[in-house]
C-alpha positions as CSV (number, residue, x, y, z in Angstrom):
1,V,106.2,-14.6,110.6
2,A,109.6,-15.3,111.8
3,K,111.4,-13.1,109.0
4,D,108.8,-10.2,109.8
5,L,110.1,-10.7,113.6
6,G,113.7,-10.7,112.7
7,L,113.9,-14.3,114.6
8,Q,115.4,-17.8,113.5
9,L,113.1,-20.7,113.0
10,T,114.6,-22.3,116.2
11,A,113.5,-19.2,118.1
12,L,109.8,-19.6,117.5
13,G,109.8,-22.5,119.6
14,K,111.9,-20.8,122.5
15,R,110.3,-17.8,122.8
16,G,106.9,-19.2,123.2
17,V,105.3,-17.8,119.8
18,R,101.5,-18.2,119.7
19,L,98.7,-17.3,117.5
20,L,95.4,-16.0,119.3
21,D,92.2,-16.0,117.0
22,K,88.9,-14.2,118.2
23,G,86.2,-17.0,118.5
24,R,86.3,-20.8,118.8
25,T,88.1,-21.8,115.7
26,Q,91.6,-21.5,115.2
27,Y,91.8,-20.6,111.5
28,F,95.6,-19.7,111.2
29,A,98.9,-21.6,112.4
30,L,102.7,-21.4,112.3
31,H,104.3,-23.9,110.0
32,G,106.9,-25.1,112.3
33,Q,109.8,-25.8,109.5
34,T,109.3,-22.6,107.6
35,G,108.0,-20.0,110.1
36,H,105.1,-19.3,107.7
37,L,101.3,-18.2,108.7
38,V,99.3,-21.1,107.3
39,T,95.7,-21.9,107.3
40,A,94.8,-24.5,110.0
41,E,91.3,-24.7,109.3
42,R,88.7,-24.6,106.1
43,I,87.6,-20.9,105.8
44,D,84.2,-20.7,104.6
45,R,83.2,-17.2,103.1
46,E,79.4,-17.6,103.2
47,Q,79.4,-19.0,106.8
48,L,81.6,-16.3,108.3
49,C,80.8,-13.0,106.5
50,R,77.7,-14.0,104.6
51,L,76.2,-10.1,104.8
52,V,79.4,-8.5,104.6
53,E,80.7,-7.4,101.3
54,K,84.6,-7.0,102.6
55,C,85.5,-10.3,104.8
56,V,88.1,-9.7,107.5
57,L,89.7,-12.4,109.8
58,R,92.0,-11.3,112.6
59,C,94.4,-12.9,114.7
60,E,97.4,-11.6,117.1
61,V,101.0,-13.2,117.3
62,I,102.1,-13.2,120.8
63,V,106.0,-13.3,121.3
64,E,107.2,-14.0,124.9
65,G,110.3,-11.9,125.8
66,E,111.9,-8.8,123.7
67,V,111.6,-8.8,120.1
C-alpha cells in the first residue's frame, strides 16, 4: 500500500492511513514495518459466500491529507 501510494513507511502513521472493511469483522490490516496489506482475521469462504461462486471482500484505504 505504501508503495502504491508513493509514501514512505514512516508517512503511513503520520498521514493517518486507515482501512475500512464493510461489516463488523476487520479482515485486513496494514503491516507497520512493510506497508503491506495483510489479513488480520481468518477468512472463511463458506461462511461469507456460501451461495456465491465468486467471493469478493472489499475494503477502503483512507489517507488523510493530499497524496
